[in-house]
N, C-alpha and C positions, 0 to 999 in steps of 0.2 A: 059300071062306075065311070063317071065322066072324068076328063083330064084335069079339070080344075080341082076336083075333090082329091084325086090321086096326088096332085102336086102339093096340096095342102097337107095331106097325111105324110108324104115323104119329107116335107119341110119340118114337120113336128118331130118325126122320128130322128132325123139328122140333128136337129136342134137339141133334142134330149140326149143323144149320144155325145154330142160335143160338150154339153153342160156336165154330164157325168165325168167326162175326161178332165174338165177343169176342177170339179169337186174332188176327184181323186188326187189330182195334182196338189190342190190346196191341203188336203189331208196329209199328203206326204210331207209337205213343208212343215205342217204343224206337229204331226205325230210319228210318221213312219220313217222318214229319212232326213231329219233336220241337219245331219252332218254334211249332206250334199250342198246345203246352203253355205256351210262353212268353207267348203272348197272354192266357192265362187265369191267369197268375201261378202256375203249377204246375210250372215247369221243374225246380225242385229236387226235386220229388217224383215225377217221371215214371217213374223206374225202379221205385220202390216201388209206384206205382199200377199199372203194367203187370204186375208180378209178382203182385200181388193179383188182378188181373183174370184172369190165366192160371190161378192156383190155384183161384179161384172157378169158372171155366168147367170145369176138370177135375173138380172136386167135383160140379158140376151134371151132367156127362156120365155119370158112373158110377152105376149103380143103388144101390149101398150108401150113397153119400154125396150122392145127388141132393137130399135135403131140405136138407142143409147148404148145398149149392151154390145152391139156390133162395133161401135166406135171405141168403146173402152177396151174390149178384148183385142181389137186391132192394135191399140196403143200398147197393151200389155205384151202382145206377141212381138211387137217391134222391139220392146225392151228386152225380151227373151232372146231375140236374134242378136242384138248387140252384146248381151252378156255371153252368149255362146261364142260369138266371134272373138271377143276379147280374151276368152279363156281357152281358145284353140279347140273348141268343140264343134261338131257338125251343126250346121244351121238347117239341114234338110227337114227335120221333124217340125221345128217351129214355123218354118216357111210353109210347109204343107198345111199345118193347122191354120195359119193366117189366110191362106187361099180358101180353105173350107169355111172359115168364118164369113168371108165376104161372099162366097158362093151361096151359103145358106141365108145370109142377110138379104141378098138380092132375090133369092127364091121366096122368102117370106114377105119381103117388102119391095115390090117392084118400084115404088115411088122413091126408094132410097137414092137411085141415080138422079132423079130430079132434085132432091134435096141437096145432094152433093154438087150439082151443077148450079144450084140456087135459082131454079126455074119455077118456084112455087106456082 
């Protein structure tokens, strides 16, 4: 198996795992632990946040929209880091997830760096 094919498979597996993490997180907001959103004073927004999380994860998962999903999940995780900071919670997990989003984004789309630099 050549390196390019291995890289592609690894990127798909990692993308799938990350998408499952976001789907589980959204399900938690909707069904499993809605009271945790109460603690962060986001109970009124939990449905909108969960729907945005699902939509962003789906965009991240599909190749045609992966770049948009990377950007949206980055913004989402930036918000999660801010919420964790303002509530005195650890920012380690959302920070690691943010790094994974960008790592997988670059792995799946090497042209992402050119787009960010605006070097079309």
